[in-house]
Structures are given as structure tokens and as C-alpha cells.
C-alpha positions in Angstrom: -113.8 -8.2 -31.5 -114.7 -6.2 -29.2 -114.8 -2.2 -29.7 -112.5 -1.3 -28.4 -110.2 -3.7 -29.4 -110.9 -2.8 -32.9 -110.2 1.0 -32.4 -107.4 0.0 -30.1 -105.7 -2.0 -32.7 -106.7 1.2 -35.4 -105.0 4.1 -32.7 -101.8 0.9 -33.2 -101.8 1.3 -36.8 -102.2 4.7 -37.0 -98.7 5.6 -34.6 -97.7 2.8 -37.1 -98.3 5.2 -40.0 -96.8 8.2 -38.0 -93.7 6.2 -37.6 -93.8 5.3 -41.8 -96.6 6.7 -43.4 -96.2 3.6 -45.9 -95.9 0.7 -43.9 -99.2 0.6 -41.7 -101.0 1.0 -45.5 -98.9 -1.8 -46.6 -99.3 -3.7 -42.9 -103.2 -4.1 -43.9 -103.2 -4.6 -47.4 -100.9 -7.6 -46.8 -103.4 -8.5 -43.5 -105.8 -8.7 -46.3 -104.4 -10.6 -48.8 -103.5 -13.5 -45.9 -107.1 -13.5 -44.7 -106.3 -11.7 -41.7 -108.5 -9.6 -41.9 -111.6 -9.8 -43.7 -112.7 -7.1 -45.7 -114.8 -9.4 -48.5 -117.5 -7.3 -49.4 -116.6 -3.9 -48.1 -114.9 -0.4 -50.2 -112.0 -1.8 -48.6 -111.9 -5.4 -50.5 -109.1 -4.1 -53.3 -107.0 -3.9 -50.9 -106.4 -7.4 -50.7 -105.6 -7.2 -54.3 -102.0 -8.5 -55.6 -101.1 -4.7 -57.5 -102.7 -3.3 -54.1 -100.0 -5.3 -52.1 -97.4 -4.7 -54.1 -97.8 -1.2 -54.2 -98.2 -0.7 -51.1 -95.0 -2.8 -50.4 -93.3 -1.1 -52.5 -93.9 2.5 -51.4 -93.2 1.6 -47.8 -90.1 0.0 -48.8 -89.0 3.6 -51.0 -89.8 4.9 -47.6 -87.7 3.3 -45.3 -85.4 3.7 -47.8 -85.2 7.1 -48.6 -86.0 8.2 -44.7 -82.2 7.5 -44.5 -81.0 10.4 -47.1 -80.2 13.8 -45.3 -82.4 15.8 -47.1 -85.6 14.0 -46.8 -87.8 16.3 -44.7 -89.2 16.7 -41.2 -91.9 14.7 -40.9 -93.4 17.4 -38.6 -92.9 19.2 -42.3 -97.1 20.0 -43.3 -96.7 17.5 -46.5 -95.1 14.7 -44.7 -97.7 15.5 -41.2 -100.4 15.4 -43.6 -98.9 12.4 -45.2 -98.8 10.2 -42.4 -102.4 12.2 -40.8 -104.5 10.2 -43.9 -102.5 7.2 -44.3 -102.7 6.4 -40.4 -106.4 7.4 -40.9 -106.7 5.3 -44.1 -105.4 2.2 -42.0 -107.3 2.9 -38.7 -110.8 3.0 -40.9 -109.6 -0.4 -42.6 -109.7 -2.1 -39.8 -112.4 -1.4 -38.8 -114.1 -1.6 -40.8 -114.0 -5.2 -40.9 -116.1 -5.3 -37.9 -117.9 -2.1 -38.4 -116.3 0.6 -36.9 -114.8 2.0 -40.1 -116.1 5.6 -39.2 -114.1 5.1 -35.0 -111.3 3.1 -36.5 -111.0 6.4 -38.7 -110.7 8.6 -35.9 -108.5 6.1 -33.7 -106.2 6.3 -37.1 -106.0 9.8 -37.2 -105.2 10.4 -34.0 -102.5 6.9 -33.6 -101.3 8.7 -36.6 -100.9 12.5 -34.5 -99.1 10.2 -31.4 -96.7 8.5 -33.7 -95.8 11.7 -35.6 -95.2 13.6 -32.7 -94.1 10.5 -30.5 -91.7 9.5 -32.6 -89.8 12.6 -34.1 -89.5 13.3 -30.0 -88.0 9.9 -29.8 -85.4 9.8 -32.3 -84.7 13.7 -31.4 -83.4 12.4 -28.2 -81.7 9.1 -28.7 -80.1 10.7 -31.8 -78.8 13.6 -29.4 -77.3 10.7 -27.0 -75.7 8.6 -29.8 -73.6 11.8 -30.4 -75.6 13.0 -33.7 -75.4 9.4 -34.8 -78.9 8.4 -36.3 -78.5 6.1 -38.7 -78.9 4.0 -36.1 -81.7 5.2 -34.2 -83.4 5.4 -38.1 -83.0 2.0 -38.7 -84.4 1.1 -35.0 -87.1 3.3 -36.0 -87.5 1.2 -39.1 -87.7 -2.2 -37.3 -90.1 -0.7 -34.7 -92.1 0.2 -37.4 -93.0 -3.0 -39.9 -92.4 -5.0 -37.0 -95.1 -3.6 -35.2 -97.1 -3.0 -38.1 -96.8 -7.0 -39.4 -97.8 -8.0 -35.0 -100.8 -5.9 -35.4 -101.8 -7.0 -38.6 -101.4 -10.5 -37.6 -103.5 -9.3 -34.4 -106.6 -8.3 -36.6 -107.3 -12.9 -37.7 -106.0 -13.4 -33.5 -107.7 -11.9 -31.0 
């Protein structure tokens, strides 16, 4: 895979982390577990372990549920924002590691997380306003975009 494509996939998985923080690490863990991405002999090989995949999947599902709750803080609060930056950078670094671009992937994932966090917030705010303030349908669409996007990016690591 070319350096450009690795960085593009890392950027995109960062965008997914900006939408839903734990979806990106869960997606790359599933990619490793399904041997879509080769992490053998790297610092990230532990992601392919069934326990890791299970824990990250549970965290991702819990996040999808808690996002629907009215008291969930904005993704732009410092703790939420930093969590998305960390998980985006991490997931990007994992994708980069498979092709020897760990730090480039980390940087691309970090940038993607910023774009996903701010862009996702802006898009969701506008869509909720257009939907007479009804947040749930918009949140569910955002969940679907994050999950399907994460799955698609994970699958692309195997075929690109």
C-alpha cells in the first residue's frame, strides 16, 4: 500500500473517532482479529487478541447507547475532545504500523479526529435544527455513519 493510501485510511479512521471515540479502536481491533491488517510482531499485535476485541467492542456499544442520553456532555468539552484525539491518533497509528508508517498514521489519525469531532458536531447541530430539534434520528444516522465507516475503513486495509 502506498504511503498516501495509508495516511488517507489513518485520516479517515481518525474522522470515525471524532464521531464516536471507541468505534475507531474497535474497528482496527476487528481488522486485526480478522487478519485484514497484519500487526504480527508489532507493538499493536495485542489488538488482535479476542479479549481486546471484545472489550473494545463493548466500549463502542456502550458509547453508542450513552450518546443517546440527554445528559451526555458535548463532544467539544475538553475530556470528550481529548478522548477523541487520543483514540483517533491511536487507531491511525495502528493502521500506519502495518505498513511502517506508525508516526505518520498517528498524525493523520489525530488530524482526522479533529476534523471528525468539529465537523460531526457542526453537521449534527445543523441537522437537528432542520429536524425541529429532534436529536435521536440524527444521532442514529451519525452512529450508522461511524460504525459503517469504521467497518469500511477496516475492510479497505485488507484490499487496498
